[in-house]
N, C-alpha and C positions, 0 to 999 in steps of 0.2 A: 486540407484534412476533410474528406468525406465524412458525412453522417449517414448511415445506412439502418434503417430499423430491423430489427432482430426477426420480424415476420417475413421481410423482403429477403434477407439472407437465408431464411429457411426455404424459401419460396423458389429462389433463384440459384441458390449455391454459389458455388466460385465465379459462375458467369457475369455474377453482379459487379465484379472486379473488372472486367472488360480485359484481364490480362495485365493490369496496370498494379505496379507495384509501389503502390503508396500507403500510407496511415489511414486507417479508416476508424470512425467511431462508431460501434454496432450498439443502437439503444434499444432495450427490452423495456418491460412495462416497471420492473422494479429494479433493475439493474443496467449498467453501460458498460461495456467491454472494448478493448482497442484490438483490431484486427491489424496485426504486425506483418508484412511480407518478410519471409527467411529466405535466405540465398541456400541452394542444396549445398550440404556440404560443410556448412558454417553453423549448422542448427544448435550446437552446445555451445559455443563461443557465444553466437549472439545472445544466446538464452542466459549466459553467465552475465553479459554487458546489460541486458537487461535486468537482471537483478540487482546488479549495483546501481543501477540508474534509480529503480525503485525504493532502496534500500536509503540513497541519499535524499530522495524525495521526502519519504516518509520522516527521515531526521529533521530535514528542514521545517516541516510541518510540525513536528513536536517541540521544537525550537521557537516557533513563532506562537504555538499555544503557551509555551512557557513563558516568552515575554508578555503576551497579553495578560496573562496571569499575576503577573509580576512575581514569577519564580524564578525567572531568569539569572537573576543576580545572587541566587542562593550560593554561600561557598560550601564546600566539601563537610567541614564541620558540620554546618546546618541539616545537609543531606544526610550525613550520617546519623546525626539525631532524630531525625525522622525516620529514619528506617528502623534505628533501635526501638523507637516509640511504638511503630506499626507491628515490629514482631514481639515485643512484649505483650501487645494488646493481643495479639493472636495467641501467644503462649497462655494468657489468663483466660483467654474463650475456649480453649483446648482443655484447661483443667475443670472449668466450670461444666464442660459437656460430659467430663467421666463421671 
């Protein structure tokens, strides 16, 4: 995977890739982006595949965070109890605001 600065991409445009179909990481000052080649005629299906892959990655990241925080072993009963507690707290806050 190539790494390209955002300034370089802005200055040279698509010619920076030399017609090569490879994944590139574009790095800006505050954010980074993937530049992904797309085959003509398959844009929507490739976008759908990418969306699913990103969703799976985010789910895995959330699961790893839950494990490191010791929350991965919560049962549905415990989760439901936490949800009820948060919701009742919101209802109480809303009543106090009125």
